[in-house]
C-alpha positions in Angstrom: 8.8 33.5 -5.3 9.7 35.3 -8.5 7.1 37.3 -10.4 5.5 35.2 -13.2 5.6 36.2 -16.8 2.1 37.4 -17.4 0.9 37.3 -21.0 -2.2 39.3 -21.8 -3.5 38.1 -25.2 -6.2 40.5 -26.4 -8.6 39.6 -29.2 -12.2 39.7 -30.2 -14.5 36.7 -30.2 -14.2 33.9 -32.7 -10.5 34.6 -33.2 -9.2 31.1 -32.4 -8.6 32.6 -29.0 -9.7 29.4 -27.1 -7.4 27.3 -29.3 -4.6 29.6 -28.4 -5.5 29.2 -24.7 -5.4 25.5 -25.2 -2.0 25.8 -26.9 -0.4 27.7 -24.0 -2.1 25.6 -21.5 -0.4 22.5 -23.0 2.9 23.9 -21.8 4.0 22.4 -18.4 5.3 25.8 -17.3 2.1 27.8 -18.1 -1.1 28.5 -16.3 -4.1 30.0 -18.2 -7.1 32.2 -17.5 -10.2 32.3 -19.6 -11.6 35.9 -20.0 -11.5 36.8 -16.3 -13.3 40.1 -16.8 -16.2 38.5 -18.7 -18.5 38.3 -15.7 -17.9 41.9 -14.7 -18.6 42.9 -18.3 -21.9 41.1 -18.4 -23.0 42.4 -15.1 -22.1 46.0 -16.0 -23.4 46.0 -19.5 -26.5 43.8 -19.3 -25.6 42.3 -22.7 -27.9 39.3 -23.4 -25.1 36.8 -24.1 -25.8 33.1 -24.0 -25.4 31.8 -20.4 -25.0 35.4 -19.1 -26.7 34.7 -15.8 -24.7 31.5 -15.2 -21.5 33.4 -16.0 -22.2 36.2 -13.6 -23.1 33.8 -10.8 -19.9 31.8 -11.4 -17.3 34.6 -11.6 -15.8 37.5 -9.6 -17.6 40.5 -11.1 -15.7 43.2 -9.2 -13.4 45.0 -11.7 -10.7 45.9 -9.2 -10.7 42.5 -7.5 -10.3 40.8 -10.9 -7.4 43.1 -11.8 -5.7 42.4 -8.5 -6.0 38.7 -9.1 -4.7 38.8 -12.7 -1.8 41.0 -11.5 -0.8 38.7 -8.7 0.7 35.3 -8.3 0.0 32.8 -11.1 -2.2 29.8 -10.3 -0.1 26.9 -8.8 2.9 29.2 -8.9 3.4 28.7 -12.6 6.3 30.7 -14.1 4.2 31.8 -17.1 0.6 32.9 -17.0 -1.4 33.2 -20.2 -4.5 35.3 -19.9 -7.2 35.4 -22.6 -8.7 38.9 -22.6 -11.1 40.9 -24.8 -10.8 44.7 -24.9 -14.5 45.2 -25.7 -15.3 43.6 -22.3 -13.4 46.4 -20.5 -16.3 48.7 -19.9 -15.5 49.2 -16.2 -13.0 51.4 -14.3 -9.9 49.3 -15.3 -8.2 48.9 -18.7 -4.9 47.9 -20.3 -3.2 50.9 -18.7 -3.7 49.3 -15.3 -1.7 46.2 -16.4 1.9 47.4 -16.8 3.2 44.2 -15.4 1.9 42.2 -18.3 3.4 41.4 -21.7 0.6 42.4 -24.1 -0.1 40.8 -27.5 -3.0 41.1 -30.0 -4.7 38.2 -31.8 -6.5 39.2 -35.0 -8.6 37.5 -37.7 -10.2 38.6 -41.0 -13.6 40.2 -40.2 -15.3 37.9 -42.7 -14.2 34.8 -40.8 -15.2 36.4 -37.5 -18.7 37.4 -38.7 -19.4 34.1 -40.2 -18.3 32.3 -37.0 -20.0 34.6 -34.6 -23.4 34.7 -36.2 -23.7 31.0 -35.8 -23.4 31.3 -32.0 -25.0 34.6 -31.1 -27.1 37.4 -32.5 -24.8 40.0 -34.2 -26.4 43.3 -33.7 -23.5 45.7 -34.2 -19.9 45.7 -35.2 -18.8 46.8 -31.7 -19.6 43.3 -30.5 -16.6 42.0 -32.4 -14.1 44.3 -30.8 -12.0 45.5 -33.8 -12.0 49.2 -32.9 -11.3 48.4 -29.2 -8.5 46.1 -30.2 -6.9 48.9 -32.3 -7.4 51.4 -29.4 -5.6 49.0 -27.0 -2.8 48.4 -29.5 -2.3 52.2 -29.8 -2.3 52.7 -26.0 0.3 50.0 -25.5 2.4 51.3 -28.3 2.4 54.8 -26.8 3.2 53.4 -23.3 6.2 51.4 -24.4 7.4 53.3 -27.4 7.5 50.0 -29.3 5.2 48.2 -31.7 3.3 45.6 -29.7 3.1 42.0 -30.7 0.3 41.2 -33.3 -0.4 37.7 -34.6 -3.0 36.8 -37.3 -5.1 33.7 -36.8 -4.7 32.7 -40.4 -0.9 32.6 -40.0 -1.2 30.4 -37.0 -3.4 27.9 -38.9 -1.2 28.0 -42.0 1.9 27.2 -40.0 1.3 26.6 -36.3 4.9 25.6 -35.3 6.7 28.4 -37.1 4.2 31.1 -36.1 4.0 30.1 -32.5 7.8 29.9 -32.3 8.0 33.4 -33.6 5.3 34.5 -31.1 7.2 33.0 -28.2 10.3 34.8 -29.3 8.5 38.1 -29.3 7.0 37.4 -25.9 10.5 36.5 -24.5 9.7 32.9 -23.6 11.1 29.6 -24.9 9.3 27.8 -27.7 7.8 24.5 -26.7 6.5 22.0 -29.3 4.0 20.9 -26.6 1.9 23.9 -27.7 0.9 22.1 -30.9 -1.5 19.6 -29.3 -3.8 19.3 -26.3 -6.3 16.9 -24.6 -9.7 16.6 -26.3 -12.7 17.9 -24.4 -13.5 20.7 -21.9 -10.6 21.8 -19.7 -10.8 22.8 -16.0 -9.8 26.4 -16.7 -12.6 27.0 -19.2 -15.3 29.5 -18.4 -18.7 28.2 -17.6 -19.8 29.6 -21.0 -17.7 27.1 -22.8 -20.7 24.8 -22.8 -22.2 27.1 -25.5 -19.2 28.5 -27.3 -16.4 25.8 -27.2 -17.9 22.8 -29.0 -15.4 23.0 -31.9 -12.3 23.4 -29.8 -13.5 20.8 -27.4 -13.6 18.3 -30.2 -10.0 19.2 -31.3 -6.6 18.0 -30.2 -4.7 20.7 -32.1 -5.0 23.6 -34.5 -7.4 23.2 -37.4 -6.5 23.0 -41.1 -5.2 26.0 -43.0 -8.0 28.5 -43.8 -9.8 28.4 -47.1 -11.1 31.3 -49.1 -12.9 34.0 -47.1 -16.6 33.2 -46.6 -19.1 35.1 -48.7 -21.4 37.4 -46.8 -24.3 39.6 -47.7 -26.7 42.1 -46.3 -26.0 43.3 -42.7 -23.3 40.7 -42.2 -21.3 42.1 -45.2 -21.8 45.6 -43.9 -20.6 44.6 -40.4 -17.4 43.0 -41.8 -16.8 46.1 -43.9 -17.1 48.3 -40.9 -14.3 46.3 -39.2 -11.9 46.2 -42.1 -10.0 49.5 -41.5 -9.1 48.5 -37.9 -8.2 44.9 -39.0 -6.0 46.1 -41.8 -4.3 48.6 -39.5 -3.4 45.9 -37.1 -2.5 43.4 -39.8 0.3 45.7 -41.0 2.1 44.9 -37.8 1.5 41.1 -37.7 4.6 39.0 -37.0 5.9 36.7 -39.7 7.4 33.3 -39.1 10.5 34.3 -40.9 
């Protein structure tokens, strides 16, 4: 059996990352994985995330074992395997450098939108919980490894024009564009992590990407400070974001 095309999509939380997983999962040729290193992160870090105990109990929490699985054969022998990953989860002995057989891409979103969305779901204690610095670090590691600019896609661009932006993304990833990516079945999906019961209410109510984004939310106090701390890394990555044209 030929090796699958493994796509590692790296993002922080609240970056429409689950909607993107839904989009790729709607393709008949694509398997998806939902944050496979999340359990290992929670076990190693002790972070008090919602449903942490349930997540640890439900997942393989051995870093090397998870890496071996994600680098192996795709579920059901699918020719394409979309893996949703978060670089700030990678606090163990493996990182992006141990995944040379993947096609790496980076999903970004304006910090103001991320902060406004995250604080509604979990206590936001520090900017590192949003992963912008770690995302930039992984982008730079992959750029150095390949000698090329890695793929970056902005959530706002996807929501503004899903078809054109996803077609451009597929082109950069070296896979065919499939309009099936524009819609999916409502409700929880079998591939979802157990934590979806807390985090995925909005995407579970959807059958496609949401409306085009409005003006940036207004923040104040510590939330504004957190967004401002993330801006330099976001703007660095945004310079490389693909365009539908």
